[in-house]
C-alpha positions in Angstrom: 43.6 157.5 -78.6 41.3 154.8 -76.6 43.3 151.8 -76.6 42.6 148.1 -75.1 45.2 147.6 -72.0 46.8 144.9 -73.8 48.7 142.0 -72.3 51.9 143.4 -70.4 54.9 141.1 -71.1 56.3 141.0 -67.9 60.4 141.8 -68.2 62.3 139.5 -65.8 65.1 141.6 -65.1 63.0 144.3 -64.1 63.2 146.1 -60.9 61.9 149.0 -59.2 63.2 151.7 -57.5 62.8 150.9 -53.6 62.5 154.5 -51.9 62.8 153.4 -48.0 63.6 156.7 -46.3 66.6 157.6 -44.8 70.0 158.4 -46.9 68.6 155.3 -49.2 65.6 157.0 -50.1 63.9 160.7 -50.1 66.4 161.9 -47.6 66.7 162.3 -43.9 64.5 163.9 -41.3 66.2 165.5 -38.3 63.2 165.2 -35.7 66.0 166.0 -32.6 64.1 169.3 -32.0 65.7 171.6 -29.3 68.9 170.8 -28.0 70.5 173.0 -25.3 74.1 173.7 -25.3 75.7 172.0 -22.2 76.9 174.6 -19.6 80.8 176.0 -20.0 83.2 175.4 -17.3 81.9 178.3 -15.2 82.6 181.8 -14.3 84.0 182.0 -10.5 80.5 182.1 -8.8 79.4 178.5 -8.7 79.1 178.2 -5.1 76.8 181.7 -4.5 74.4 180.3 -7.5 74.2 177.0 -5.8 73.2 178.3 -2.7 70.7 180.7 -4.5 69.3 178.0 -6.6 68.7 175.9 -3.2 66.5 178.6 -1.1 64.3 179.3 -4.3 64.1 175.5 -4.9 62.7 175.3 -1.3 60.5 178.4 -1.8 59.0 176.6 -5.1 58.4 173.4 -3.7 56.0 175.1 -0.6 54.0 176.7 -3.3 53.7 173.6 -5.1 52.8 172.0 -2.4 49.9 174.7 -1.2 48.7 174.7 -4.6 48.5 171.1 -5.0 46.3 170.7 -1.7 43.7 173.6 -2.9 43.1 172.2 -6.1 42.4 168.4 -4.2 40.0 170.2 -2.1 38.3 172.0 -5.0 38.5 168.7 -7.3 37.1 166.3 -4.6 33.6 168.7 -4.3 33.2 169.2 -8.2 33.4 165.6 -8.6 30.9 164.8 -6.2 28.7 167.4 -7.0 28.8 166.3 -10.5 28.3 162.4 -9.5 25.0 163.9 -7.6 23.7 165.6 -10.6 24.4 162.3 -12.9 22.3 160.3 -10.3 19.5 162.5 -10.5 19.6 162.7 -14.4 19.7 158.8 -14.6 16.8 158.3 -12.2 14.7 160.9 -13.4 14.5 159.2 -17.3 14.1 155.6 -17.0 13.9 155.1 -21.0 17.7 156.0 -21.1 20.0 152.7 -21.3 23.4 152.6 -19.9 25.2 149.7 -21.8 27.7 148.9 -18.5 27.1 148.8 -14.9 28.9 150.0 -11.7 30.7 146.9 -11.4 32.0 147.0 -15.2 32.8 150.6 -14.3 35.0 149.3 -11.6 36.5 146.4 -13.3 37.7 149.2 -15.9 39.4 151.0 -13.5 41.3 147.9 -12.1 42.8 147.9 -15.4 40.5 144.4 -16.4 39.4 145.9 -19.5 42.3 146.8 -21.8 41.8 144.1 -24.4 38.1 145.4 -24.7 37.2 148.1 -27.4 36.0 151.2 -26.3 33.2 151.6 -28.8 30.7 153.8 -29.0 27.1 152.6 -27.7 25.1 150.4 -29.9 28.3 149.5 -32.3 29.2 146.2 -32.1 32.8 144.5 -33.7 32.2 141.2 -34.6 35.4 138.7 -34.1 35.4 138.0 -38.1 35.9 141.8 -38.7 39.2 141.7 -38.1 39.3 145.7 -37.1 38.2 146.4 -40.5 36.5 149.5 -41.1 32.9 150.4 -41.3 30.9 149.2 -44.9 31.6 152.3 -47.5 35.3 152.5 -46.7 37.6 151.9 -49.6 39.6 149.7 -46.9 35.9 147.7 -46.2 35.5 147.3 -50.0 38.8 145.8 -50.6 38.5 143.4 -47.5 35.2 142.2 -48.9 36.5 141.9 -52.9 40.2 141.0 -52.8 39.6 137.4 -53.0 36.8 138.0 -55.8 39.9 139.4 -58.3 42.4 137.1 -60.0 45.8 137.1 -61.9 45.8 135.9 -65.2 49.0 135.1 -67.4 49.2 133.5 -70.6 51.4 131.5 -73.3 51.0 131.1 -76.8 52.8 128.7 -79.0 55.4 129.5 -81.9 56.3 128.0 -85.1 59.4 126.8 -83.4 57.2 124.8 -81.0 58.2 126.6 -77.7 56.4 128.3 -74.8 56.8 132.0 -73.7 55.0 134.1 -71.5 53.1 136.8 -73.9 51.3 138.8 -71.3 49.2 139.1 -68.2 45.6 140.5 -67.0 43.2 140.2 -64.6 39.8 138.5 -63.7 36.8 138.2 -61.7 35.3 134.9 -60.1 31.6 134.9 -60.9 31.1 131.7 -59.5 32.5 129.5 -56.4 33.2 126.5 -58.6 36.1 128.3 -60.7 34.1 130.5 -63.5 36.2 133.6 -64.4 35.2 136.5 -66.3 37.9 138.6 -68.1 38.4 140.2 -71.5 38.8 138.6 -74.9 42.0 140.6 -75.6 43.6 139.3 -72.3 43.4 135.7 -73.8 43.6 136.6 -77.4 46.8 137.9 -79.2 46.8 139.5 -82.3 49.0 137.4 -83.9 48.7 134.1 -82.4 45.0 133.8 -81.9 43.8 132.3 -78.9 46.2 132.0 -75.8 47.5 128.4 -75.7 48.1 128.1 -71.8 46.1 130.2 -69.5 47.4 130.3 -65.9 44.9 131.8 -62.7 46.6 132.8 -59.9 44.5 133.2 -56.8 45.0 136.1 -54.2 46.3 133.5 -51.6 48.8 132.5 -54.2 47.3 129.3 -55.8 47.8 128.8 -59.3 45.2 126.6 -61.8 45.4 126.0 -65.3 42.5 127.5 -67.1 40.3 126.6 -70.0 38.3 129.1 -72.4 35.0 128.4 -71.9 33.4 131.3 -74.2 34.1 134.7 -75.6 32.5 137.6 -77.2 34.8 139.9 -79.2 31.6 142.6 -79.6 32.2 143.8 -76.1 35.5 142.1 -75.3 34.8 139.8 -72.7 35.9 136.0 -72.0 34.8 133.4 -69.8 37.5 130.9 -68.6 36.9 127.7 -66.0 39.3 126.5 -63.7 39.2 123.5 -61.6 38.6 124.7 -57.7 36.0 124.6 -55.5 34.9 127.2 -52.6 36.1 130.4 -54.2 34.7 133.6 -53.4 32.5 135.4 -56.0 32.0 138.9 -56.8 28.7 140.4 -55.7 27.2 141.3 -59.1 26.0 145.2 -58.7 23.7 146.9 -61.3 25.2 149.6 -63.3 22.3 151.4 -64.2 22.0 152.8 -60.9 25.8 154.6 -61.0 25.8 157.8 -61.2 28.7 160.7 -62.2 31.1 161.4 -59.3 30.3 158.1 -57.5 33.5 156.9 -55.9 34.7 153.5 -57.0 37.4 150.9 -56.5 39.5 149.3 -59.2 41.6 146.1 -58.3 43.8 144.4 -60.5 47.2 143.2 -62.0 49.0 146.2 -63.3 52.6 145.3 -65.2 51.5 141.7 -64.9 54.1 141.6 -61.7 51.5 143.9 -59.1 48.6 141.7 -58.2 46.1 143.1 -56.0 46.6 146.8 -56.7 43.9 148.9 -55.8 43.3 152.1 -57.0 40.5 154.3 -56.4 38.4 157.1 -58.2 35.0 158.5 -59.3 32.9 157.9 -62.0 33.4 160.1 -64.5 31.2 160.1 -67.6 28.3 157.1 -68.0 27.7 155.8 -71.5 30.6 157.1 -72.8 30.8 155.9 -76.8 34.2 155.3 -78.0 35.8 153.2 -80.8 38.8 150.7 -79.9 40.1 148.6 -82.6 37.3 149.2 -84.7 35.0 148.1 -82.0 32.8 150.7 -81.3 31.4 150.5 -77.5 29.5 152.4 -74.9 31.7 152.3 -71.7 32.1 153.4 -68.2 34.6 156.4 -67.9 37.0 156.5 -64.8 40.0 158.8 -63.6 41.0 155.6 -61.4 44.8 154.6 -62.8 44.6 151.8 -65.0 47.6 150.4 -66.3 49.0 147.4 -68.8 47.6 144.3 -66.6 44.7 146.0 -65.4 42.3 144.4 -68.2 39.8 142.1 -67.0 39.9 143.6 -63.6 37.0 144.7 -61.1 35.7 147.9 -60.9 33.7 147.8 -57.5 31.2 150.5 -55.9 31.6 151.3 -52.2 29.0 148.9 -51.2 31.6 146.0 -52.7 29.5 145.1 -55.8 31.1 144.7 -59.5 29.8 147.6 -61.5 32.4 147.1 -64.4 35.0 145.2 -65.8 38.2 147.5 -66.9 39.1 147.0 -70.5 40.7 150.4 -72.2 42.3 153.3 -71.4 42.9 156.6 -73.5 46.9 156.8 -73.9 48.3 159.7 -75.3 51.2 162.1 -74.6 49.7 164.7 -71.7 46.9 162.7 -70.9 46.0 161.2 -67.5 43.1 159.8 -66.0 41.1 158.5 -68.7 40.1 154.8 -68.2 37.3 153.0 -69.0 35.4 149.9 -68.2 32.6 147.7 -69.6 29.3 148.4 -67.7 28.3 145.0 -65.4 24.8 144.8 -66.9 26.0 144.6 -70.5 28.7 141.7 -69.1 26.0 139.9 -67.3 23.6 139.9 -70.5 26.5 138.5 -72.8 27.8 136.0 -69.9 24.6 134.2 -68.8 24.3 133.8 -72.6 27.6 132.2 -72.8 26.8 130.0 -70.1 23.8 128.7 -71.2 24.2 128.3 -74.8 28.2 128.8 -75.3 27.9 131.7 -77.6 25.8 134.8 -77.7 22.2 134.7 -79.6 21.1 136.9 -82.2 24.9 138.5 -83.0 25.0 138.9 -86.8 27.6 137.1 -88.9 28.7 137.6 -92.7 30.8 134.9 -92.1 33.9 136.6 -93.4 37.3 137.5 -92.1 38.3 141.1 -93.4 41.6 143.2 -93.6 41.6 146.9 -93.4 44.2 148.3 -95.9 44.7 151.4 -94.4 48.0 152.9 -95.9 50.1 152.2 -99.3 52.7 150.5 -97.7 50.1 147.6 -96.8 48.6 148.1 -100.3 51.9 147.2 -102.0 52.5 144.5 -99.4 48.9 142.9 -100.1 49.5 143.9 -103.6 46.2 146.0 -104.2 45.6 149.3 -106.2 43.2 151.1 -103.5 42.8 151.7 -100.0 39.5 149.8 -98.1 38.5 147.2 -96.5 38.9 143.5 -98.1 37.9 140.1 -97.6 40.2 137.9 -96.5 38.7 134.7 -95.9 35.4 133.1 -95.8 33.4 130.4 -93.6 31.8 127.8 -95.6 28.2 128.1 -96.3 28.1 131.5 -95.7 28.3 133.9 -98.3 30.9 132.2 -99.9 29.1 131.8 -102.8 28.7 135.2 -103.5 32.5 136.6 -102.1 35.7 135.6 -102.7 38.7 136.4 -101.0 40.2 139.6 -102.1 37.2 141.5 -103.0 37.0 145.2 -101.5 33.9 146.0 -99.9 32.9 149.0 -101.2 29.3 149.9 -100.2 26.9 147.9 -98.0 23.1 149.3 -97.6 24.1 152.6 -99.3 26.9 153.5 -96.9 30.6 153.6 -98.1 32.8 151.1 -96.3 36.1 152.2 -95.4 37.0 150.1 -92.2 35.9 147.4 -90.3 34.4 149.8 -87.8 31.9 150.9 -90.6 30.9 147.5 -91.5 30.1 146.4 -88.0 28.4 149.4 -87.1 25.9 148.8 -90.1 25.7 144.7 -89.0 24.9 145.8 -85.7 21.4 147.5 -87.2 20.2 144.1 -88.7 19.0 140.8 -87.5 19.5 137.1 -88.7 17.9 136.6 -91.6 18.4 140.0 -93.3 19.4 140.4 -96.6 22.1 143.2 -97.6 22.4 145.2 -100.7 26.6 145.0 -100.8 28.9 146.7 -103.7 31.9 145.1 -104.0 35.0 145.6 -106.5 36.5 142.7 -107.9 39.2 142.8 -110.6 39.0 146.4 -110.6 35.5 146.2 -111.5 32.2 147.4 -109.3 29.7 144.5 -109.0 26.3 144.6 -106.9 25.5 141.2 -105.0 23.8 140.2 -102.0 24.8 139.0 -99.2 22.7 137.1 -95.8 23.2 137.7 -92.2 23.6 134.3 -90.0 23.9 134.0 -86.4 27.4 133.8 -85.5 28.1 130.5 -83.5 31.4 129.3 -82.1 31.1 126.5 -84.5 32.1 128.9 -87.3 35.4 127.8 -88.8 36.1 131.9 -89.1 34.5 134.7 -87.3 33.6 137.9 -88.9 36.5 140.2 -87.8 40.2 142.0 -88.6 42.4 139.4 -90.0 45.2 141.4 -88.4 43.3 141.8 -85.1 
């Protein structure tokens, strides 16, 4: 099934097998080639053989000398002839351009040009290129964007009041003054809520304490802020122009220990609708390798533009190459509102936190008689006059509700101010009520969501 690439908890005692070749790696490679057997002690005819060899050697030397003289004479004639022909061609075509003159050619022959690259006409290597490849290669993309991707580690305070490393993820710099985009689930734990400490590590090794500027659970993004200047923001692309089969590059922090890891693949599908932990999203599908810790990392096209934020993979035995990313156009739309207003305007909330009782063990734990979606908590002033904790939400707008995903799907079809017809079950009795759609804001005491998520 599809799932978020959850925060990876590094194991301090973990180790990697290092296959370095030779006897300590994948084995030895015999590159000796042919090895002749040394001659034995002789057969009694050594002197005769040496005399014969001497005569043959003299004859061979004479023949070789004759051939060399003949070849030199022919070669001199051929070169002179070709040089004359080339001179004629250049003089006849005055539009042809020669980037070097005769003096340069002479200098090259003298060996003075050993540090000058032998490049085709019209190509100029800039000093700051550091020998990187042409635009459009994976190597050129990585060289361009590697400083825009960061590592993220999170810590959470427990009831015992000490900190422990809970997880790790990735992020992408979106401004030179320290704004970073990542996934909401990278900095939020299902049991402890928002992270108490967030550390961002840049590609150059510098570490900064980060604060949460804003989040959006609907598309699973969060914006962090670090106190830094002169950072390299990613160039934002346009995900609407992506095509199935287009090559992409993914950079992230898999396993929380391998920051800056590069994988590549293609866009396998566009606008793929998947449901991840009761959130239905339309994502980009890729066959590039993504692993725990890649969440929040960047998906780049071969122009070096950010076209997606990695957030999920399909995890099941025997299934490979099913990773997902949030299209960057969706990310930008939400991120701009968070940066301007602190939240996403127009998002509907009914002011409740719900819990999905989907098995009888959980029903016994919460002492309820039926499976379904229950009200767990309420925001003051948000339908708290008609709903109570423990109410089972049975029907909304004529649709039977069995999960958080069902309820959220209905809310997405409505706008702020709409009144919904809802049937609840309270104390074993069905009751029809009307609830209002409010605008979700970060000041809400309780956001709409699943109590367990």
